[in-house]
C-alpha positions as CSV (number, residue, x, y, z in Angstrom):
1,M,30.6,-18.1,-88.8
2,T,29.6,-15.0,-90.8
3,N,27.6,-17.1,-93.3
4,V,25.6,-18.6,-90.4
5,Y,24.9,-15.2,-89.0
6,A,23.9,-13.8,-92.4
7,R,21.5,-16.7,-93.0
8,R,19.9,-16.2,-89.6
9,L,19.5,-12.5,-90.2
10,F,18.0,-13.2,-93.6
11,I,15.5,-15.7,-92.2
12,A,14.6,-13.3,-89.4
13,A,14.0,-10.5,-91.8
14,A,12.0,-12.7,-94.1
15,A,9.8,-13.8,-91.2
16,I,9.2,-10.2,-90.2
17,V,8.2,-9.3,-93.8
18,L,5.8,-12.3,-93.9
19,I,4.2,-11.5,-90.6
20,A,3.8,-7.9,-91.5
21,A,2.2,-8.9,-94.8
22,A,-0.1,-11.3,-93.1
23,G,-1.1,-8.6,-90.6
24,R,-2.1,-6.3,-93.4
25,V,-4.3,-8.9,-95.0
26,N,-6.7,-9.1,-92.1
27,A,-5.6,-6.3,-89.8
28,Y,-9.0,-5.4,-88.6
29,G,-10.8,-8.7,-88.8
30,A,-12.5,-7.9,-92.1
31,E,-13.5,-11.1,-93.8
32,I,-15.9,-12.5,-96.4
33,T,-18.5,-14.3,-94.2
34,H,-20.9,-15.3,-97.0
35,M,-20.4,-16.1,-100.6
36,S,-22.8,-17.9,-103.0
37,I,-23.2,-18.4,-106.6
38,N,-26.3,-19.1,-108.5
39,N,-27.6,-18.6,-112.0
40,T,-30.3,-16.8,-113.9
41,E,-31.5,-18.0,-117.2
42,D,-28.5,-16.3,-118.9
43,N,-25.8,-15.5,-116.3
44,L,-23.8,-16.9,-113.5
45,I,-24.4,-14.6,-110.5
46,L,-22.6,-13.9,-107.3
47,T,-23.6,-12.7,-103.8
48,V,-20.9,-11.7,-101.3
49,K,-21.1,-10.3,-97.7
50,V,-18.1,-8.8,-95.8
51,D,-18.1,-8.4,-92.0
52,G,-15.7,-6.3,-89.9
53,A,-14.8,-3.9,-92.7
54,F,-15.6,-0.6,-90.9
55,T,-13.4,0.3,-88.0
56,D,-14.1,3.2,-85.7
57,K,-11.3,5.2,-87.4
58,M,-12.9,4.5,-90.8
59,K,-16.3,5.6,-89.6
60,E,-14.7,8.8,-88.1
61,A,-13.0,9.5,-91.5
62,V,-16.2,8.9,-93.5
63,L,-18.2,11.2,-91.1
64,S,-15.6,13.9,-91.6
65,G,-16.3,13.8,-95.4
66,I,-13.6,11.5,-96.7
67,S,-14.8,9.3,-99.5
68,T,-14.0,5.6,-99.0
69,S,-14.1,2.8,-101.6
70,F,-14.2,-1.0,-101.4
71,S,-13.1,-3.0,-104.4
72,Y,-14.4,-6.6,-104.8
73,V,-11.9,-8.6,-107.0
74,I,-13.6,-11.6,-108.5
75,T,-12.1,-14.3,-110.6
76,L,-13.5,-17.3,-112.4
77,T,-11.1,-20.1,-113.0
78,Q,-11.4,-23.5,-114.6
79,T,-10.0,-26.1,-112.1
80,R,-7.7,-28.6,-113.7
81,S,-6.1,-31.7,-112.1
82,L,-2.6,-31.8,-113.6
83,L,-2.2,-28.3,-114.8
84,P,-2.6,-25.0,-112.9
85,D,-6.1,-23.5,-112.9
86,M,-6.9,-21.5,-116.0
87,L,-8.3,-17.9,-115.6
88,I,-11.6,-17.6,-117.5
89,H,-12.8,-14.2,-116.3
90,E,-11.9,-11.4,-113.9
91,I,-13.9,-8.4,-112.8
92,K,-13.5,-5.6,-110.2
93,L,-16.5,-4.1,-108.6
94,T,-16.3,-0.9,-106.6
95,N,-18.5,0.5,-103.9
96,T,-17.9,4.1,-102.7
97,I,-19.4,5.9,-99.7
98,T,-19.5,9.6,-99.2
99,Y,-21.0,11.7,-96.4
100,D,-22.6,15.1,-97.0
101,T,-21.8,16.9,-93.8
102,L,-24.4,19.7,-94.5
103,R,-27.3,17.4,-95.4
104,K,-26.2,14.7,-93.0
105,T,-26.8,12.0,-95.7
106,F,-24.7,9.1,-96.9
107,A,-24.5,8.3,-100.6
108,V,-23.2,4.9,-101.8
109,R,-22.3,4.4,-105.5
110,R,-21.7,0.9,-106.8
111,S,-20.1,0.2,-110.1
112,W,-22.3,-2.8,-110.8
113,E,-25.3,-0.5,-110.5
114,N,-23.9,2.1,-112.9
115,Y,-22.9,4.3,-110.0
116,R,-26.5,5.3,-109.3
117,P,-26.4,6.9,-105.9
118,L,-28.2,5.2,-103.0
119,T,-28.9,7.7,-100.2
120,T,-29.7,7.3,-96.6
121,N,-29.4,9.1,-93.2
122,S,-28.4,5.8,-91.6
123,F,-24.8,4.8,-91.3
124,T,-25.9,1.3,-90.6
125,E,-27.8,1.1,-93.9
126,A,-25.0,2.8,-95.9
127,R,-22.5,0.3,-94.3
128,K,-24.7,-2.6,-95.4
129,W,-24.7,-1.3,-99.0
130,M,-21.0,-1.0,-98.9
131,T,-20.3,-4.5,-97.6
132,E,-22.6,-6.5,-99.7
133,I,-23.0,-7.3,-103.4
134,T,-26.1,-9.2,-104.4
135,D,-26.9,-11.2,-107.5
136,V,-24.1,-9.6,-109.6
137,P,-23.7,-11.2,-113.1
138,I,-20.3,-12.7,-113.4
139,I,-20.3,-14.3,-116.8
140,P,-22.9,-15.5,-119.4
141,L,-23.7,-19.2,-119.0
142,E,-23.0,-19.7,-122.7
143,S,-19.3,-19.1,-121.9
144,L,-19.2,-22.1,-119.6
145,K,-18.7,-25.7,-120.7
146,N,-20.8,-28.7,-119.4
147,D,-19.3,-31.1,-116.9
148,I,-16.3,-28.8,-116.2
149,R,-15.1,-27.9,-112.7
150,Y,-14.9,-24.1,-112.0
151,K,-14.0,-22.0,-109.0
152,V,-15.2,-18.4,-108.2
153,N,-12.7,-16.5,-106.0
154,A,-13.4,-13.2,-104.3
155,K,-11.6,-10.8,-102.0
156,V,-12.3,-7.3,-100.9
157,E,-9.8,-4.4,-100.6
158,L,-10.1,-1.0,-99.1
159,D,-8.9,1.4,-101.8
160,K,-6.1,3.7,-100.7
161,V,-7.3,7.2,-99.9
162,T,-5.4,9.9,-101.8
163,L,-5.3,13.3,-100.1
164,P,-3.7,16.6,-101.1
165,F,0.0,16.6,-100.1
166,F,-0.4,19.0,-97.2
167,L,-3.3,16.9,-95.7
168,N,-1.1,13.7,-95.6
169,Y,0.5,15.0,-92.4
170,I,-2.8,15.7,-90.7
171,F,-4.5,12.5,-91.7
172,F,-1.5,10.1,-91.3
173,F,-3.8,7.7,-89.5
174,I,-5.6,6.8,-92.8
175,S,-2.9,4.4,-93.7
176,L,-3.7,2.5,-90.5
177,W,-7.1,1.3,-91.8
178,D,-5.9,-0.1,-95.1
179,F,-7.1,-3.7,-95.4
180,E,-7.6,-6.6,-97.7
181,T,-9.5,-9.8,-97.0
182,S,-8.3,-13.3,-97.7
183,W,-9.5,-15.0,-100.9
184,H,-12.8,-16.8,-100.5
185,S,-13.7,-19.5,-103.0
186,V,-16.7,-21.5,-104.2
187,D,-16.2,-24.6,-106.4
188,F,-18.9,-25.9,-108.8
189,I,-19.4,-28.1,-111.8
190,Y,-21.4,-26.6,-114.6
C-alpha cells in the first residue's frame, strides 16, 4: 500500500513540475509569430518577429530605468532520417533596451549591429526594435551542402535581471516577468 501511495505522490509531483515548467515557457503569451529564412549572395539570413513579449510590469520596470535584454537563440541543424539531427551552427543574439529618465529617450543596442545604439522617444518604436531581428546572417552559404535538408530553430528568452542585493526585496516582482518562447522552426533543402 505504501508503494502505491509513493508512486501516486511521485506522479503528482512530476505533473506539478511539468505544468510549472510549461507555464514558464509561455507565461505571458510571448511567441514567435514570424520567422523566415532567405539568402544573400554569400549568407543564409534570418528574420524573426516576437509578439506579446512586453507585459505592463516589464514596461513599468523599463520606464523606471531598469535595463532589459532579450536573447535570440538560433540553431542550424542538418536533418537526418535515421540519426538524430546534427548541430551545424548555433548563435545567440542579444537586444537590450534602456530608458534615460532625464532625457526621456529609449536606447536599444543589438549585438548583431555591433551594439550601435538606436534611440527614440517612442516606446512603441523601441519595443519594435527589441522584438524583431531582420536579415541577420546565420552562416555562409559555402558551409552548406547541396541537396541536404536543414532546419533553422529559434527561441527568445528574457534575460534575468540582476539587481544589487538590497534591491531584490524591493523589486521582487521582476522574477514574475521571466519568459522564454517555444522553439520555432523552418525546414529547407539547400
